[in-house]
C-alpha positions in Angstrom: 162.1 133.0 193.8 162.8 136.7 193.2 165.1 137.3 190.2 167.1 140.4 189.8 167.2 141.2 186.0 170.5 143.1 186.6 172.0 140.0 188.1 170.6 137.8 185.4 172.3 139.9 182.8 175.7 138.8 184.1 175.0 135.3 182.7 172.8 135.8 179.7 171.9 138.6 177.4 168.3 139.5 178.2 168.1 143.0 176.6 164.4 142.8 175.7 161.2 144.4 176.9 160.3 143.0 180.3 156.9 141.9 179.1 158.5 139.8 176.3 160.8 138.2 178.8 158.1 137.2 181.3 155.8 136.0 178.6 158.5 133.9 176.9 159.9 132.4 180.1 156.4 131.5 181.4 155.5 129.7 178.2 158.7 127.6 178.4 157.7 126.4 181.9 159.1 128.9 184.4 155.9 130.6 185.6 156.1 134.3 186.4 153.8 135.5 189.1 154.6 139.3 188.7 157.4 141.8 188.2 158.1 145.2 189.7 160.7 147.9 189.4 162.5 149.0 192.5 161.5 152.5 193.8 158.8 153.0 191.2 156.8 154.9 193.8 159.5 157.7 193.8 158.7 160.6 191.5 160.7 163.8 190.8 163.4 162.9 193.4 166.9 163.9 192.2 170.5 164.3 193.4 171.2 167.7 194.8 174.3 169.5 196.2 174.1 171.8 199.2 175.6 175.1 198.1 174.7 177.1 201.2 173.2 176.3 204.6 172.3 178.9 207.2 170.2 178.8 210.4 166.5 179.5 210.1 165.8 183.0 211.5 162.6 181.9 213.2 163.7 178.4 214.5 166.5 177.1 216.7 166.6 173.7 215.1 165.9 174.4 211.4 168.2 175.3 208.5 167.7 177.0 205.2 169.5 175.3 202.4 170.3 176.5 198.9 170.7 173.5 196.6 171.9 172.9 193.1 169.5 170.3 191.5 170.7 170.8 187.9 168.1 173.5 186.9 170.5 176.4 186.7 168.9 178.4 189.6 169.4 177.3 193.2 166.4 175.8 195.0 165.6 176.8 198.6 164.6 174.0 201.0 164.1 174.2 204.8 165.2 171.2 206.8 165.4 170.2 210.4 168.1 167.6 209.9 171.3 168.1 211.9 173.7 166.0 209.8 173.6 168.2 206.6 176.5 170.5 205.7 177.7 172.5 202.8 178.8 170.6 199.6 177.0 167.4 200.7 175.1 165.5 198.0 171.6 164.6 199.1 168.3 163.2 197.7 166.0 166.1 196.9 162.3 165.7 196.5 161.3 168.7 194.4 158.0 170.4 194.1 155.2 167.9 193.1 157.3 164.8 194.0 156.3 161.5 195.6 158.2 159.8 198.5 157.4 157.2 201.2 156.2 158.0 204.7 155.4 155.2 207.1 155.0 152.8 204.3 152.6 155.0 202.3 153.3 157.3 199.3 152.9 161.0 200.0 153.0 164.1 197.7 155.6 166.8 198.4 154.7 170.4 197.3 156.3 173.7 198.0 155.2 175.8 201.0 156.5 177.8 203.9 158.1 176.7 207.1 158.1 179.3 209.9 157.7 182.0 207.3 160.5 180.9 204.9 159.8 179.3 201.5 160.6 175.6 201.1 160.4 174.2 197.6 160.6 170.5 198.4 162.3 168.2 201.0 165.6 166.6 201.7 165.1 162.8 202.0 166.2 160.2 204.5 166.7 156.5 203.6 163.2 155.7 205.0 161.6 158.2 202.7 163.3 156.4 199.8 162.1 153.0 201.0 165.6 151.9 202.1 167.4 151.2 205.4 170.9 151.3 206.8 171.3 147.7 205.7 171.3 149.1 202.1 173.7 151.9 202.9 175.5 151.1 206.2 177.4 154.4 206.3 174.1 156.4 206.4 172.4 157.8 209.5 169.1 156.0 210.1 167.2 159.1 211.4 169.0 161.7 209.4 169.2 162.9 205.8 170.9 160.4 203.4 174.3 161.8 202.5 175.4 160.1 199.3 178.7 158.3 199.6 181.4 157.6 197.0 179.6 154.5 195.9 176.8 156.6 194.4 176.6 158.7 191.3 176.8 162.3 192.4 175.7 163.9 189.1 173.5 166.8 190.1 170.0 166.5 188.8 170.2 162.8 188.2 167.2 160.7 189.1 168.0 159.4 192.6 167.0 155.8 191.8 169.6 155.6 189.0 172.2 157.4 191.1 172.0 154.9 194.0 171.2 151.8 192.0 167.7 151.6 193.2 166.1 150.9 189.8 166.6 147.1 189.3 163.6 145.1 188.0 162.6 142.1 190.0 160.7 139.1 188.5 158.9 136.8 190.9 158.8 133.2 189.8 156.6 130.4 191.1 159.0 127.5 191.1 157.5 124.0 191.2 158.8 121.5 193.7 160.4 119.3 191.0 162.7 122.1 189.7 165.0 123.0 192.7 167.6 124.0 190.1 165.5 127.0 189.2 165.7 128.4 192.8 168.8 130.1 191.7 170.0 132.9 189.4 172.2 130.5 187.3 169.3 128.0 187.0 167.0 130.7 185.7 169.8 131.9 183.4 170.0 128.4 181.9 166.2 128.5 181.3 166.5 132.0 179.8 169.3 131.0 177.4 167.4 127.9 176.2 164.1 129.8 175.9 165.4 132.7 173.8 168.3 131.0 172.1 171.0 133.1 173.9 174.5 132.2 175.0 174.9 131.1 178.6 178.0 132.8 180.2 178.9 131.0 183.4 182.5 130.9 184.4 184.0 128.3 186.7 184.8 130.0 190.0 188.5 130.1 191.0 190.6 131.6 193.8 194.3 131.8 194.6 194.3 131.0 198.3 197.1 130.7 200.8 199.3 127.7 201.7 198.1 125.5 204.5 196.6 122.0 205.2 193.0 122.3 206.3 193.2 118.7 207.8 195.5 120.1 210.5 192.9 122.7 211.5 189.6 120.8 211.1 188.2 117.3 211.1 184.9 116.4 209.3 183.0 113.1 209.6 179.6 112.1 208.2 177.9 109.6 210.5 174.7 109.2 208.5 175.6 109.0 204.8 171.9 108.3 203.9 170.9 111.8 205.0 174.1 113.6 204.0 175.7 112.6 200.7 178.4 115.2 200.7 180.0 117.7 203.1 182.7 120.1 201.9 184.5 122.5 204.3 186.9 125.4 203.7 188.7 127.7 206.1 189.2 131.5 205.8 191.9 133.1 208.0 192.4 136.7 209.1 188.8 137.5 208.5 187.8 141.2 208.1 184.2 141.7 209.0 182.6 144.8 207.3 179.8 145.9 205.0 179.5 144.4 201.5 180.1 146.5 198.4 177.1 148.3 196.9 176.7 145.9 193.9 176.3 143.0 196.3 173.9 144.8 198.6 171.8 145.8 195.5 171.4 142.3 194.3 170.6 140.8 197.7 168.0 143.6 198.2 166.4 143.0 194.8 166.2 139.3 195.6 164.4 140.0 198.9 167.4 139.3 201.2 168.6 141.9 203.7 172.3 142.7 203.6 174.1 142.2 207.0 177.9 141.9 206.6 180.3 140.7 204.0 180.5 137.1 205.2 176.8 136.5 205.8 176.1 138.3 202.6 178.5 136.0 200.7 176.7 132.9 201.9 173.3 134.4 201.0 174.7 135.6 197.6 176.0 132.1 196.8 172.7 130.5 197.9 170.8 132.8 195.5 173.3 132.5 192.7 173.8 128.7 192.7 170.8 127.6 194.7 173.0 125.9 197.2 172.5 126.9 200.9 175.8 127.6 202.7 176.7 128.2 206.3 179.7 130.0 207.9 180.9 128.9 211.4 183.2 130.9 213.7 185.9 128.3 214.3 186.6 129.3 217.9 183.1 128.1 218.8 183.6 124.7 217.1 184.9 122.7 220.1 187.6 120.2 219.3 187.8 121.6 215.8 185.5 118.8 214.8 182.5 118.8 212.5 180.2 115.8 212.9 177.2 115.3 210.7 175.0 113.1 212.8 171.5 112.4 214.1 170.5 114.3 217.2 170.4 112.5 220.5 167.0 112.2 222.2 166.3 115.2 224.4 169.3 117.2 223.0 168.7 120.9 222.7 170.1 123.8 220.7 169.6 127.5 220.7 169.3 128.6 217.1 170.3 132.0 215.6 166.9 133.4 216.3 167.5 133.0 220.0 165.0 130.3 220.6 165.9 127.1 222.4 164.6 124.0 220.6 164.5 120.4 221.6 165.7 117.9 219.0 164.6 114.3 218.3 166.6 111.4 217.1 165.5 111.5 213.5 166.8 115.1 213.0 170.2 115.7 211.4 172.5 118.1 213.1 176.0 119.6 212.6 177.8 119.0 215.8 181.3 119.7 217.2 183.0 117.4 219.7 180.4 118.1 222.4 177.2 119.7 221.2 175.1 120.5 218.1 176.1 123.8 216.5 173.5 123.8 213.7 170.3 122.1 212.6 171.4 120.7 209.3 169.9 122.4 206.3 167.6 124.6 208.5 169.4 127.1 210.7 172.7 127.6 212.6 173.1 127.6 216.3 173.4 130.7 218.5 177.2 130.7 218.5 177.7 129.5 214.9 177.1 133.0 213.4 179.7 135.5 212.3 180.4 138.2 214.8 182.3 141.5 214.6 185.4 139.9 216.3 185.5 136.7 214.3 188.9 135.9 212.9 188.7 132.4 211.4 185.6 131.1 209.5 184.7 127.6 208.4 182.6 127.6 205.2 180.2 124.7 204.9 178.7 123.5 201.5 176.7 120.3 201.9 173.9 118.3 200.5 171.2 116.9 202.9 168.3 114.6 202.3 165.2 116.6 201.2 162.6 114.6 203.1 164.6 114.7 206.3 165.0 118.5 206.1 161.3 119.0 205.4 160.4 116.8 208.4 162.8 118.6 210.7 161.7 122.1 209.6 158.1 121.2 210.1 158.6 119.7 213.5 160.6 122.7 214.7 158.3 125.1 212.9 161.2 126.7 211.1 160.7 127.4 207.4 163.9 129.1 206.1 165.4 129.9 202.7 167.8 127.0 203.2 165.2 124.4 204.1 162.9 125.5 201.3 165.7 124.6 198.8 166.9 121.4 200.5 163.4 119.9 200.9 162.9 120.0 197.2 165.9 117.7 196.7 169.3 118.9 195.6 172.1 117.0 193.9 175.5 116.9 195.7 177.6 117.7 192.7 177.3 121.5 192.7 178.4 121.7 196.4 182.0 122.2 195.2 181.2 125.0 192.7 179.2 126.8 195.4 182.1 126.6 197.9 184.6 127.8 195.3 182.4 130.7 194.4 182.2 131.7 198.1 186.0 131.5 198.4 186.3 133.6 195.2 184.1 136.3 196.6 186.1 136.4 199.9 189.2 137.2 197.9 187.4 139.7 195.6 186.0 141.6 198.6 189.3 141.4 200.5 187.4 139.8 203.4 190.1 137.3 204.4 192.7 134.7 203.3 191.3 131.4 202.0 193.3 128.2 202.7 193.9 126.4 199.4 192.9 122.9 200.5 189.4 121.8 201.3 187.9 118.8 203.1 185.5 116.9 200.9 183.5 114.0 202.4 181.8 112.6 199.4 179.3 109.6 199.2 177.3 110.7 196.2 176.2 108.4 193.4 178.3 109.1 190.3 175.7 107.6 187.8 173.8 110.4 186.1 170.0 110.0 185.6 169.3 108.6 182.2 166.3 107.4 180.2 165.7 105.9 176.8 165.7 108.3 173.8 163.2 107.7 171.0 162.3 110.5 168.7 159.3 108.5 167.3 158.0 107.8 170.8 158.2 111.5 171.7 156.5 112.6 168.5 153.7 110.1 169.0 153.4 111.1 172.6 153.2 114.9 171.8 151.3 114.5 168.5 154.1 116.4 166.7 156.5 115.8 163.8 159.7 117.3 165.2 162.9 116.1 163.5 165.2 114.1 165.7 168.1 116.5 165.1 166.0 119.4 166.4 165.1 117.4 169.5 168.8 116.7 170.2 169.5 120.4 169.7 166.9 121.4 172.2 168.2 118.9 174.8 171.7 120.1 174.3 170.6 123.6 175.0 169.3 122.3 178.3 172.7 120.6 179.0 171.3 117.1 178.4 173.5 114.6 176.5 172.2 112.2 173.9 174.3 109.2 173.1 173.8 105.5 172.4 170.0 105.8 172.3 169.8 107.3 175.8 169.4 110.8 177.3 171.7 111.7 180.2 170.5 114.5 182.4 172.9 117.1 183.9 173.5 116.7 187.6 171.3 119.6 188.6 168.2 118.1 186.9 166.9 115.8 189.6 163.4 115.5 188.1 164.2 113.2 185.2 162.8 109.8 185.6 161.0 108.6 182.4 160.6 109.2 178.7 157.6 111.6 179.3 160.0 113.9 181.2 162.2 114.2 178.1 159.1 114.8 175.9 158.2 117.6 178.2 161.6 119.2 177.9 161.3 119.0 174.1 157.8 120.4 174.0 158.3 123.4 176.3 161.4 124.7 174.4 159.9 123.8 171.0 156.9 125.9 172.0 153.5 124.7 173.2 152.0 127.1 170.7 153.8 125.4 167.9 152.3 122.0 168.6 149.4 121.4 166.2 145.8 121.1 167.5 144.4 117.5 167.5 140.9 116.3 168.0 140.4 114.3 171.2 140.2 110.5 170.5 137.6 108.3 172.1 134.4 109.2 174.0 134.2 110.6 177.4 131.9 108.3 179.5 132.2 110.2 182.8 129.2 109.8 185.0 128.4 110.2 188.7 128.9 107.4 191.1 125.9 106.0 193.0 127.3 107.7 196.1 127.4 111.1 194.3 123.9 110.6 193.0 122.6 109.7 196.5 124.2 112.7 198.1 122.8 115.0 195.5 119.3 113.5 196.3 119.9 114.2 200.0 120.9 117.8 199.4 118.0 118.4 197.0 115.6 117.0 199.5 116.9 119.3 202.3 116.9 122.3 200.0 113.3 121.6 198.9 112.2 121.6 202.6 113.5 125.2 203.0 116.9 124.5 204.6 120.0 126.4 203.6 123.3 124.4 203.0 126.3 125.4 205.0 129.9 124.3 205.0 132.1 124.4 208.1 135.6 123.5 209.0 136.4 119.9 209.8 138.8 120.9 212.5 137.2 122.2 215.7 138.0 123.0 219.3 137.9 120.3 222.1 135.7 122.8 224.0 132.9 122.0 221.5 132.4 118.7 223.2 131.7 120.4 226.5 129.3 122.8 224.9 127.1 119.8 223.7 127.3 118.3 227.2 129.2 115.2 226.0 130.0 112.8 228.7 133.6 112.9 230.0 134.2 109.2 229.0 132.4 109.5 225.6 134.0 107.8 222.7 133.6 111.0 220.7 136.3 112.7 222.8 138.9 110.4 221.3 140.0 112.6 218.4 142.6 113.0 215.7 144.9 115.9 216.9 146.4 118.3 214.4 150.2 118.6 214.7 150.5 122.2 213.7 147.1 123.8 214.3 146.3 127.5 213.7 145.2 127.7 217.3 143.3 125.8 220.0 140.0 126.5 218.3 141.1 124.4 215.4 143.3 121.8 217.1 141.3 118.5 216.6 139.3 116.9 213.8 135.6 116.6 214.6 134.1 113.3 215.6 130.5 114.7 215.4 129.0 117.1 213.0 126.4 118.4 215.6 128.6 121.2 217.1 129.5 122.5 213.7 125.8 123.0 212.8 125.1 124.5 216.2 127.9 127.1 215.8 126.1 128.4 212.7 122.7 128.3 214.3 124.1 130.2 217.4 125.8 132.8 215.1 122.6 133.5 213.3 120.7 133.9 216.6 123.4 136.3 217.8 122.8 138.3 214.6 119.1 138.6 215.6 117.9 136.7 212.6 114.3 135.7 213.4 114.8 132.2 211.9 117.5 129.9 210.8 117.1 126.6 208.9 120.5 125.0 207.9 122.0 121.7 207.0 125.5 120.4 206.2 126.7 117.1 204.7 130.2 116.6 205.8 132.7 114.1 207.2 133.4 113.0 210.7 136.9 111.7 211.6 136.8 108.6 213.8 140.2 107.3 215.0 140.8 103.6 214.4 143.1 101.8 216.8 146.2 100.5 215.2 145.6 102.6 212.0 147.4 105.8 210.9 144.3 107.3 209.2 140.8 107.6 210.7 137.5 106.6 209.3 135.8 109.5 207.6 132.0 108.6 207.4 129.7 111.1 205.8 127.0 112.6 208.1 124.1 114.9 207.6 123.6 117.5 210.3 120.6 119.8 210.3 118.9 122.2 212.7 116.7 125.2 213.1 115.0 127.7 215.3 112.0 129.9 214.3 110.8 132.8 216.3 108.4 134.2 213.7 105.1 132.4 214.8 106.2 129.7 217.2 104.7 126.9 215.0 108.0 125.0 214.5 108.3 122.1 217.0 109.5 118.5 217.3 107.0 117.4 214.6 108.6 119.9 212.2 112.0 118.2 212.4 110.3 114.8 212.4 108.6 115.8 209.2 111.9 116.8 207.7 113.3 113.4 208.5 110.3 111.7 207.0 110.6 113.9 203.9 114.2 113.0 203.5 113.7 109.3 203.9 110.8 109.3 201.4 113.0 111.3 198.9 115.9 108.8 198.9 113.6 105.7 198.8 114.2 104.5 202.3 111.8 102.0 203.9 109.3 103.4 206.5 111.1 104.5 209.6 110.3 104.0 213.3 110.9 106.7 215.9 111.9 105.4 219.3 112.9 107.1 222.6 116.7 106.7 223.1 117.7 104.1 225.7 121.0 102.7 227.0 121.5 101.0 223.6 121.5 104.3 221.7 124.4 104.4 219.3 124.5 108.2 219.1 126.8 109.6 221.9 125.4 113.1 221.0 122.1 112.1 222.8 123.4 114.2 225.7 122.8 117.3 223.7 119.1 116.6 223.3 116.1 117.3 225.6 115.5 113.9 227.3 111.8 113.9 226.6 111.7 115.5 223.2 114.1 113.4 221.0 113.9 110.2 219.0 116.2 107.7 217.4 115.4 107.0 213.7 115.4 103.2 213.0 115.1 101.8 209.5 114.8 98.0 209.2 115.8 97.8 212.9 119.0 99.8 212.4 119.7 103.1 214.0 120.4 105.6 211.2 119.8 109.0 212.9 118.7 111.0 215.8 116.4 114.1 216.0 115.0 116.3 218.7 114.9 119.5 220.7 118.2 120.9 222.0 118.7 120.5 225.8 118.1 123.8 227.7 121.6 123.6 229.1 123.2 123.2 225.7 121.1 126.1 224.4 122.5 128.2 227.3 126.0 127.1 226.4 125.5 128.4 222.8 123.6 131.6 223.9 120.5 130.6 222.0 117.2 131.7 223.7 114.8 130.2 221.2 113.8 126.6 221.2 116.2 124.8 218.8 115.9 121.5 217.0 118.7 119.5 215.6 119.2 116.2 213.8 122.0 113.9 212.6 121.7 111.1 210.0 124.3 108.5 209.0 124.3 108.8 205.2 126.3 105.6 204.2 124.1 103.4 206.5 120.9 105.0 205.2 122.1 104.5 201.6 122.5 100.8 202.1 118.9 100.5 203.2 117.5 102.8 200.5 116.2 101.8 197.0 116.1 104.2 194.1 113.6 102.1 192.2 110.1 103.6 192.1 107.3 101.1 192.2 104.1 102.0 190.4 100.9 101.4 192.3 97.7 101.6 190.2 94.7 103.5 191.5 92.3 101.4 193.6 89.4 99.7 191.8 87.5 98.8 194.9 86.2 100.9 197.8 87.8 101.1 201.2 86.3 99.9 204.5 86.9 102.1 207.5 86.8 101.2 211.2 87.5 103.3 214.3 89.2 101.8 217.3 89.8 103.1 220.8 92.0 101.4 223.4 93.1 102.1 226.9 96.8 101.5 227.7 99.5 102.6 230.1 100.7 106.2 229.8 104.2 105.0 229.0 103.2 102.8 226.1 104.2 104.7 222.8 101.6 105.3 220.2 104.1 103.9 217.6 103.9 100.5 219.4 100.1 100.5 219.1 100.4 101.3 215.3 102.9 98.5 214.8 100.6 96.0 216.5 97.7 97.1 214.3 99.7 96.8 211.1 100.9 93.4 212.0 97.4 92.1 212.8 95.5 93.6 209.8 98.1 92.5 207.3 98.1 93.2 203.5 94.6 94.7 203.3 95.6 97.6 205.6 95.8 100.9 203.7 96.4 103.4 206.6 96.3 103.9 210.3 95.6 107.4 211.5 95.8 108.6 215.1 92.9 111.0 215.7 92.6 111.3 219.5 94.4 110.9 222.8 92.4 111.3 225.9 93.3 111.6 229.6 90.7 112.5 232.1 88.2 111.5 234.8 86.8 108.6 232.8 90.2 107.0 232.5 92.2 105.4 235.3 95.2 107.4 236.5 98.4 106.5 234.7 96.3 105.4 231.7 95.4 107.0 228.4 92.8 106.5 225.7 94.1 106.3 222.2 91.8 106.3 219.1 92.7 105.3 215.6 90.9 105.4 212.2 91.8 102.2 210.3 91.3 102.1 206.5 91.3 98.7 204.8 91.1 97.9 201.1 91.6 94.8 199.0 93.0 94.7 195.5 90.9 91.6 194.6 87.4 92.8 195.4 85.2 94.8 197.7 85.8 93.9 201.4 82.8 92.4 203.1 81.8 93.3 206.7 82.9 89.9 207.8 86.4 90.3 206.4 86.7 93.7 208.0 85.4 92.5 211.4 87.8 89.6 211.4 90.7 92.0 210.7 89.6 94.2 213.6 89.3 91.2 216.0 92.9 90.3 215.1 94.0 93.9 215.8 92.3 93.9 219.2 93.9 90.6 220.2 97.3 91.9 219.1 96.8 95.1 221.1 95.7 93.2 224.1 99.0 91.2 224.0 101.0 94.4 224.6 98.7 95.7 227.3 96.1 97.8 225.4 92.5 96.9 226.0 89.4 97.9 224.0 87.7 100.9 225.5 
């Protein structure tokens, strides 16, 4: 909300330094973002009068002007403008002045133009930072000739002469205070904050005789979404520019002046915080106003010239045949005021905030009106707003207002009220404020205290409990006046097990040399094609964003793998020799029949390294082992993916160089080398390795208790074992068989050789292990060790591995 300090002064005396004002009003709860003075970039620009103008002797299109700028002697300036004549009053940028040019400030100094001295410049509206909307009688591409609505005192600062020196204060209004989205609302806050008198007069107008019910019919078909609708009619409309004082205030509030009727509706919206609309009666078919829900498939072309399709939950203002406005958002194409308009219908209504917010979002139309309605307005001030509009019509001589109005009113007449207890408020705030002072504060804010209850004024829609009343007392009493108190109790905040576990995961990845990244959760559907995801993959079923920034951010990710690969690919494109990254983030998996998706936490990591070529599959397997060890997970098994693989991203991996990680028989992750086709899709020319681990599933299987194992007291017994088996039999299966057979005395199994050659049958391989055994009860005998090896050989034979 931009507040004109000149406008505010109409309602409350705020004659104080601007810094004191913004500081005080912020402390009382109306936060000021910033303030600025109009035209503060203009320097040394004054009102001048053209005393003489002659053609330039060396130019066919230039003129030499002699100007009186209040310095006694005339000032000579050369201009190329064709609209300047003798005795005109114009803005003069003198030597060493500053004006605007194409949005930037420029310095003006004296010089020569075609051999003639020019001691400054005559200014157009653009060079002052204004437009023809601010001064409709001016020529847009010519010098600004001051009209009778300007102060023509020669030598006067141009900003003061044309009313371009207002101070605008920008407020950040919270959503619970829609009443402060208005000049009068902020005037109330100012009066209460600084103890000033509030001067708001009840708007009145004379009007002409006539019965509006003979000219217009109004019916509210949905009283839940529209509690009140008031209509007035203005005859013999005279469309024209607004007076300077109105244009000034609209400009200072960030609203462009257009014409008197449009400006009146905008003026009332800013003054009272009540959006209004004006209809041209000749385009309201049947002279009917129907406030109803749109029909499915119904369309309307709004004032911005865009045709929009409506849906049944949207509220519209319709005539006998069609919608003429989207309620609370924007009028229709033919509902606006035109130059030949003769009869106008004024609308002042109150619509349901949630409905307006939903409609504005679906139609992607955020307007000044919708931004006020969607915060929730009370219907009671609709009447005052309409009366003010009618008053302004008469003051501006813009038409004749019919005395009677149509008022369809379904509002609740019970004011918001809560219990009043001074003791409770003091206990709640930790203060000792007298009850009489509390009541005085509340009265300043237009609350009423009687019979042990506080009754809120109609415009305060945010009052719902005793704490709200305590807040009102505290902010006007002064937060700085509330005594300091020592916090009671002890803070026992601590991290949850989930937070501790995730910290362990991150610490483990960082300790292995990976860098943490954080990417967007919303991605492009094209990412699924880049990782070669199957067309019928379950991961292609996504949560679609209703109002995405673009196609590249239109769905929520169902796999974290593409997010990691995007970062890896970007680093490769930057010619970084290596890239080791990881991210712990959410995936968003739709659940049938549910509104919200599941959001499991996943760890994605990946790397490439072109420095020495030593990084390979066993590097990423080592990272996975290191992570599992750090978080206390049981020993993992690594298996080649098959048709039962739970990870749909398996299509992104090289088919012979990837593995599923299984802990206690459950698949918790997948690692491996990126498929060459996927590498090509991402433009990566170095061998790349990626992995994904399901964090919640791994956490369930992990144990954070560290078990102490004493140093061995007895020596180990070592045996070497070589077996011949089929080429396809994984070494991990052989190790599993050995561990099962040897049992509790097994200390370690180490693979030290794999041989394929002439002495081995084709399709076979020789695998050799070093087996270390140790007992905690005593030194192993040869007989115990031999029996263990016999069991191992028997177990290996059962899976097709024979002793070599």
